[in-house]
Rosetta silent file (secondary structure, phi, psi, omega in degrees, C-alpha in Angstrom):
SEQUENCE: XXXXXXXXXXXXXXXXXXXXXXXXXXXXXXXXXXXXXXXXXXXXX
SCORE:     score description
SCORE:     0.000 S_00000001
   1 L     0.000  143.926 -178.596   38.548   74.346   55.795 S_00000001
   2 L   -75.891 -168.387  179.935   39.595   76.424   52.794 S_00000001
   3 L   -64.946  148.468  178.864   41.969   79.340   52.600 S_00000001
   4 L   -69.841  128.321 -179.650   41.499   82.169   55.070 S_00000001
   5 L   -71.310  157.877  178.882   39.637   85.062   53.415 S_00000001
   6 L   -68.414  137.350  175.832   41.146   88.535   53.196 S_00000001
   7 L   -86.247  127.686  179.122   40.205   90.864   56.046 S_00000001
   8 E  -116.706  167.375 -176.822   38.700   94.130   54.822 S_00000001
   9 E  -133.771  135.050  172.502   37.690   97.240   56.751 S_00000001
  10 E  -108.463  136.137 -178.839   34.671   99.530   56.614 S_00000001
  11 E  -102.647  142.142  173.723   35.054  102.977   58.151 S_00000001
  12 E  -139.727   99.427 -175.833   32.441  104.839   60.132 S_00000001
  13 L    64.934 -123.963  179.646   33.743  108.148   61.437 S_00000001
  14 L   -88.788    2.375 -174.249   36.808  107.400   63.574 S_00000001
  15 E  -107.321  148.397  173.493   36.050  103.659   63.756 S_00000001
  16 E  -119.131  131.835  178.749   37.069  100.754   61.522 S_00000001
  17 E  -111.431  121.831  179.180   34.971   97.587   61.371 S_00000001
  18 E   -81.599  142.941  174.976   36.732   94.443   60.111 S_00000001
  19 E  -150.104  160.862  176.470   34.825   92.047   57.871 S_00000001
  20 L  -133.613  146.630  176.856   35.451   89.086   55.582 S_00000001
  21 L  -108.106  123.788 -179.117   33.525   87.844   52.564 S_00000001
  22 L  -127.172  122.492  177.985   33.189   84.055   52.320 S_00000001
  23 L    80.813 -175.031 -178.064   31.339   82.360   49.456 S_00000001
  24 L  -146.702   44.830 -178.994   28.868   83.801   46.973 S_00000001
  25 L   -71.751  169.673  179.719   25.386   82.686   48.063 S_00000001
  26 L   -76.673  -14.521 -177.501   22.186   84.563   47.251 S_00000001
  27 L  -116.167  132.294  176.066   21.732   85.477   50.920 S_00000001
  28 L   -90.737  142.074 -179.256   24.104   87.655   52.945 S_00000001
  29 L  -130.034  131.981  175.861   24.760   86.696   56.562 S_00000001
  30 L  -109.048  124.367 -179.298   26.363   88.849   59.229 S_00000001
  31 L  -113.303  122.486  179.105   27.937   86.925   62.102 S_00000001
  32 L  -115.459  115.558 -175.877   28.802   88.786   65.290 S_00000001
  33 L   -74.725  -30.819 -177.436   30.828   86.709   67.765 S_00000001
  34 L   177.611 -176.838 -177.499   30.471   89.071   70.697 S_00000001
  35 L   -59.089  -48.641  176.909   30.714   92.699   71.695 S_00000001
  36 L  -130.974  126.735  179.068   34.457   92.805   70.972 S_00000001
  37 L  -147.944  170.270  179.438   36.223   90.020   69.104 S_00000001
  38 L  -113.738  113.021 -174.144   39.178   89.432   66.789 S_00000001
  39 H   -58.063  -38.710 -178.224   38.090   88.301   63.333 S_00000001
  40 H   -64.831  -30.583 -179.552   41.359   86.516   62.539 S_00000001
  41 H   -67.475  -21.885  179.985   41.002   84.245   65.611 S_00000001
  42 H   -63.553  -21.696 -177.631   37.808   82.742   64.161 S_00000001
  43 H   -96.336    0.184  178.117   39.955   80.818   61.639 S_00000001
  44 L   -74.070  153.751  177.679   42.304   79.263   64.227 S_00000001
  45 L   -69.230    0.000    0.000   42.029   75.532   64.967 S_00000001
């Protein structure tokens, strides 16, 4: 697996949503692991 992408944040009112951009394909994909999850843990072994 390559380098871990930078975690960015989108704000909506009082909330922050973490996201990462991986690759540069013609199609965007949004992956939601569950109701509440930690984005950084997805890159752990």
